[in-house]
C-alpha positions, 0 to 999 in steps of 0.5 A, spaced: 935 359 158 930 359 165 924 361 164 920 365 169 917 361 175 909 360 175 905 364 181 906 359 188 913 356 185 920 358 187 925 358 182 928 351 185 922 347 184 919 347 191 912 350 192 911 356 196 910 363 197 915 368 199 914 371 206 912 378 203 907 375 199 903 371 204 903 377 208 901 382 202 896 376 201 893 375 209 893 383 208 888 383 202 884 377 204 882 381 211 881 387 208 875 384 203 873 380 209 872 386 212 869 390 207 864 385 206 861 384 213 861 392 213 857 392 207 853 386 210 851 390 217 851 396 214 843 399 214 840 400 208 835 405 205 830 405 199 828 412 197 823 411 193 821 417 188 815 419 183 817 426 181 823 426 178 826 432 177 832 436 172 833 441 177 837 448 174 840 452 179 842 459 178 846 464 182 845 472 180 848 477 184 842 481 183 836 478 180 829 483 177 823 481 175 823 485 168 830 486 166 834 482 163 838 477 168 845 475 167 847 468 171 853 467 175 853 460 176 849 454 173 849 447 174 844 442 173 842 436 178 838 430 179 833 432 183 826 430 186 825 429 194 827 422 195 832 423 189 836 429 194 835 425 200 838 418 197 844 423 195 844 426 203 845 419 205 849 416 201 854 422 203 852 420 210 854 413 208 857 411 202 852 405 200 846 406 204 842 409 199 837 405 194 833 409 190 827 407 185 824 412 180 820 412 174 823 417 169 820 419 162 825 415 156 824 421 152 830 426 157 832 420 162 840 419 159 843 425 162 838 425 169 841 417 169 847 420 168 847 425 175 845 420 178 851 415 178 855 420 179 852 422 185 852 414 187 845 413 189 845 407 186 839 409 182 834 404 179 829 406 174 823 404 170 822 407 164 815 410 162 812 414 156 814 422 156 819 427 159 822 427 166 819 435 169 824 440 170 824 445 175 829 452 176 832 455 182 833 463 182 839 465 188 838 473 189 845 473 192 842 481 193 837 479 198 838 472 199 831 469 197 831 462 193 825 462 188 823 455 185 820 454 178 817 448 178 815 446 169 810 440 169 809 435 163 803 434 159 798 427 164 800 420 163 796 415 163 801 410 167 797 404 168 796 404 160 802 400 159 802 396 166 808 402 169 804 401 176 806 394 177 813 395 173 815 399 179 811 396 184 816 389 182 821 393 183 820 396 189 818 390 193 824 386 190 828 392 193 826 392 199 828 386 201 835 388 201 833 394 206 832 396 212 828 402 211 823 405 206 822 413 205 817 415 200 817 422 199 813 427 193 806 428 190 806 423 185 803 426 178 796 425 174 796 418 172 798 414 177 793 409 182 790 413 187 792 409 192 799 407 190 802 410 196 798 406 200 799 399 196 807 402 197 807 403 204 804 397 206 808 392 202 814 395 206 809 394 213 809 387 211 816 387 210 817 389 217 821 395 214 821 402 217 817 407 213 817 416 214 813 418 209 814 425 206 807 427 203 800 429 203 793 430 202 789 424 199 795 420 199 797 421 206 790 421 208 788 412 205 795 410 209 792 412 214 786 408 212 790 402 211 798 403 212 800 408 217 807 409 216 811 409 222 813 416 221 810 422 217 814 428 216 811 434 213 811 441 214 806 446 219 802 449 212 802 441 209 799 439 216 795 444 217 792 443 209 791 435 210 788 435 218 784 441 217 787 444 224 794 448 226 800 444 228 800 446 235 803 442 240 797 439 242 794 437 235 801 434 234 801 429 239 794 427 238 795 425 231 801 421 234 797 418 239 792 416 235 796 413 230 801 410 234 807 413 230 812 419 230 809 426 227 816 430 225 813 437 223 819 443 220 816 450 221 821 454 217 827 457 221 822 456 228 823 449 232 821 443 230 816 439 233 815 432 234 811 427 237 812 419 238 806 415 241 803 422 244 810 424 248 812 430 245 819 433 243 823 439 239 829 441 237 831 448 235 833 449 228 841 452 226 842 459 224 847 459 218 848 463 212 843 460 207 845 459 200 840 455 197 834 453 201 831 448 197 832 441 199 832 443 207 827 438 209 829 433 204 836 433 207 832 433 215 828 426 211 835 424 210 838 426 216 832 424 221 831 417 218 839 415 218 839 417 225 834 413 228 834 407 223 841 407 227 840 408 233 832 409 235 833 415 239 828 421 236 833 427 240 839 425 236 835 423 230 831 430 230 839 434 232 841 430 226 835 431 221 837 439 224 844 439 222 843 436 215 838 441 213 842 447 216 848 443 212 844 443 205 841 450 206 849 453 206 851 449 200 849 451 193 848 443 191 839 441 192 840 435 197 848 435 199 851 436 206 858 437 202 
């Protein structure tokens, strides 16, 4: 009784592959080489979020304060400003986003599972306490979006060296990244200079840095580690710098710090300046479903395009398109 021939050996005892097997093997090798080359040259963006959030989005046909309101749709999402941006980036180009978050160990398991489903390549450091929750109430009758942010008790994140741990994770992951997107406020209990330290590490490693945060954190960065791109809205600009977000003031700030300022203004045009040169981009009019995370979606589109092309007009257009697509989606931080 003849046995089954070993792989690569013909039945007559002569070594060799059939023509079909050789062709199939060659095609597989070419495919894997192409995939390796694609991912090797892909621009990668490290998204860092210190305010990881469970986002509960609830749709009502008609929401009335002081009454019993029954929802028509409800979904739970992993969220937070940089997490939302990472989700959009992964939709723009699968695999280009890397995400870092501290997560409260008391309720982090579902957040991790949701992040894995979204393909945002989550890297996390477990801390004491819980991940906070946000509730988005969508009123179908008037088209309004109401955001309820539920904070968690203040933690001392330095007590167990969580700041040291997360800086090590960020530094390690920056090796394989081309840009840093640092967005959102950090809870009380983290070191005051944490954001400037993170931006400083990225700048020392020659990474492109986009910052979307305000107040003392931004002021601290501007003293020691100036981000290449600062993207905030007009109200945040005024609150941080004490001056209106006018064309002249935006250009002056950009010229002073030798960087890019991008100022979104809701449904009004976006104003920007690069080394003092002015840019403006009109918004896109859409039938909005959920405006949560439009700014985060803008960040993703802008940074993705600017990193790949270096073109301000193209980057503003891409960011604007992503924000508009997000507004049409029920999911916060999505262009699908």
